[in-house]
N, C-alpha and C positions, 0 to 999 in steps of 0.2 A: 660523732654524725648526728644532725640532726632529724627530727622526728614530724612527723606530718602534726598537727592538731585532727583530732577527727570532729571535733566540733565544728571545726573551722572548714573543712575539704567538705565534709559528710561522707567521709570513708567511714562506715558503720558497720558491725559484723553485720548488723540484720540490714538485707539491700531489697527486703520487701518496701512495697508502697504504703503510706496509710491508707486506708479505706475509704477516707473522706476524699480524697485526691482522685483515687479512682474512679468514685462517681463520678466527680467532675468528669471526668474523660471520658466514663462512658455514652459517647452519642456515635447514632450512624454516620458512616462516613458519608456526604452529599454524592448521589450516582445523577447523571442525565440519560436520557433514552436517546438512539445515534439512529437517525435513519437509515437502512439499509440502499444503496442506489441499484442493488441487483433485486430487490425485492424479495428477498428468498429464496431464490432461484437454485437451490440447491438440492443433491440427491437425497433420497430417500434415507434420515437417518441420520442425518447431517443435524446437529444441535439447532443451527437456522435457518433447517428448510422448511418455507413456507411461513416465516415472520417478515414482521416488515423492519424491526426495529432489534437494536441492543443493547446491552445497559452495560456503561461504563463507569469507572469513580473518578471520580475527579482528583486530579496529580496530589499529590502526598511529596513528603521531602523523601521517604524511600525509593521512590520514583526518579525524583533528582539525583540521587545517589546512582539510579541503573545508568541513566543516560549519561552520568559525569564517570561512570568506573572505567580505568584506563585499559584495563583488560579486559573488558565486554568489547570496549570500542577498536581494540585492534582485533577483535577477532571477528569484528562484525556483524554481533549481535546484539548492541544494545536496546537499537527499535524493535526488535522483536519481542525482546525480554520483558521489554519496556510495554510493548502491548499486551502481552499475556496477561503482566498483571494489572493493568486497568480494566480488562471486563471480568465482569463480577462473575459470568456463567464459569468458573473452571473446567469445565468438558469442551470448550471453543479451543482449535488449536489453528493458532493465527497462520499458519503455514499454510491450512486448509481453507481462508478465506479468500474468495476472489479479492484482485487488487482493487478495485472499487470500494467497496466494504474496507479495504486496511486503511484507505486514503481517506476516508468518511471518518472514520477511528482519530486517526492521525488529527485530523483538523478538527475534529471536534473536542479532544484532549488537547491539545494545544490551549487551542481557545480559552478554554475551564481556569487551564493553569497558567497563562499569558496576557491572555488578550485577545480581542480579536482584531487588532493591528499589526502586521507584521511587514516590518521593512526589510528587506533586502538587496543584493547587490546582483544583477541578470546581465550576463555578457551580453553584446548587442550580435545578432548573429549574421550581420552584415560585415559589422569589422572589429567585432570583440570587443570592444572597450567596455567598461566598468558600468553600469549604471544604476541610483538608487531605486528604488519603486517599493514602493506602498501597496497593501496589499490589505482587502477588508475581509478577514475569515470567516465574518457571520451571515455572507449572501453565495454560499458556493453554489457555482451552477450543475444538474444536475441533469443527464440525459440516462433515461432509463433503453430497453435494448427494444431496437425497431426490428423487424421483421415487412420487409416490401415484397410484394407477392412479384412483383417483374425480376427480382437476384432470384427467384427458384429456390427460396430458402423452407426446408420444414424444418418443425423442431420437436424434438423425439426427447422428453423429458427436461436433460443439461445437456445434449446435444442437439448440434444444427448440424442438418445434412443439405449440402448446398451440389447443385451439375455444374460440373467445371463450362467455360465453353469452348476449347480448344479440346480436348480431350474426350467432353460428355463422361466423365465420370462422376458417380457421386462420391461425395466425400464428406466424411464426418468433423466438425470443428467443436473442440469444447472452448471454456471460460479459462485464462491463466491464471492460478492462484500464487498464495505468496510465496510456496515452495517454488514455482519456478521464477519469480519476477529474483529471488535468493539466489536459485541458482544462476540465471545470466549474469548479474553483477557479479559474482566468485568468477565465473568463468571470464568475463571483460577485467576483473582486478588482474588476475593470474594472467592474463594475455592468452589463454587459450583458446578462446573464438577471436580469429581476424576479422576484422570490420568486413572484410566481403564475406563474410561467413554470418552474417546476423541475421538475415533474412531466413537462411536456409535452417538454421538454428531453432528461432522463432517459429515457423514453419511444423519441424520435427514436434515441439510441443504441442503446438494447438490442434493439429492433425490426429483425430483416434481412428480413424478407418479410412480404405480407399476400396468402393465396391461389396462393403463389408467385411471385408480382410482388416482385423485388428493387429498384423503384426506385425512388429518391430523392419523387420526387413522389407516388406512392402512398403510399408510406409520410408522408410530409406529410400529406397531406391525410386520411388517417386517423385518426394521432395528433389532428388537429386537429377531428375528428368524430365520434372514439368517445364509446358511451354510459359514463358514470361508471362504469356495473357493469362494462362491457370493463374499461377503465383498472383499475380495484381489483383487481378478477380479474388480470391480467397482472402487477401488480406483486407481489401474493402470490405468485404463481408464480415470479416469478423470484426472490423473498427464498427460497422452498424451496428451489431446483435451485441456489441458487448457495453455494460452499462460502464457508464462514468460519472467520475463527480470533479469538477474545475473551481481553481480560483485564477478570475484573467486579469489581465491590467494591460490599457495600452501601454507602450513603448514608443516613447520620443529617443531617440541617441542623442546623446547631447554634443558629440563630437561627430559627426557624417548626419543626423537629420534621418537618417533613417526610422520609419513607423513599422511598427508589426504588432499584433496582439500577441502576448506571452504569458507561459503558464506558470503560478507561482512553483518556485520551484525546493523541492523538498531535500532539501542536504542537512549538513551538521547543524547550520544555523539556525533552522526551522525551530529546534527545543533549548537554542541558547543562544536567544536574543540581544544577549552582552556581550556577546564575543565579539 
């Protein structure tokens, strides 16, 4: 049986790294501050309450290991694990971040790791033909929360109270967080949510109270029986008060000529540009 030469393979009994090598490797991992679209509109006690930005580390080989882990991908937790790893403040739970802030972190991390140029395949909304678009991640469009008096919106901490046009009920709304986004994605993947139930499922997550009643039974009953005008009104208000970060480009379909502004797709290829 042949034996490996320890001098040639480096398989020495002493696996410690020489001190001079360690000294060269002792550097602070570069970080950057990511502006939060929510402006820190979190409940008291949250690590980002009142904060304008969050600090993240630049992507490393360890992060690429996470993003390419087949076991994590199958479980649908690779992106979540990646976000948790790049955050400098480990007391922050990524599932408790607003969707807009999560997207801001993903865009910044992707830019620092692979550059701000992102080429993606986007299906035409009119004919479903795949088109290739080039997105510039360096100049996102950030929209802050807007409260217009004519919509009868009152802000109470992190809750938004609005009086519906038909039933004249005061309904409380909250911004969706990562846990809600993951729940909806998982339910859709498991086909537990039928397409016609999408609206009511999201409303159940958004609504915190009806006339001050926060019980699940009351909210469920109201969602099932609310007039369409109330439903559309609440969804319009939600879009208005929700901060967002968008990367958009103009699509002109090469097959049918359809023109439309489209958002950057946050699909698997977002972090695997060479696939």
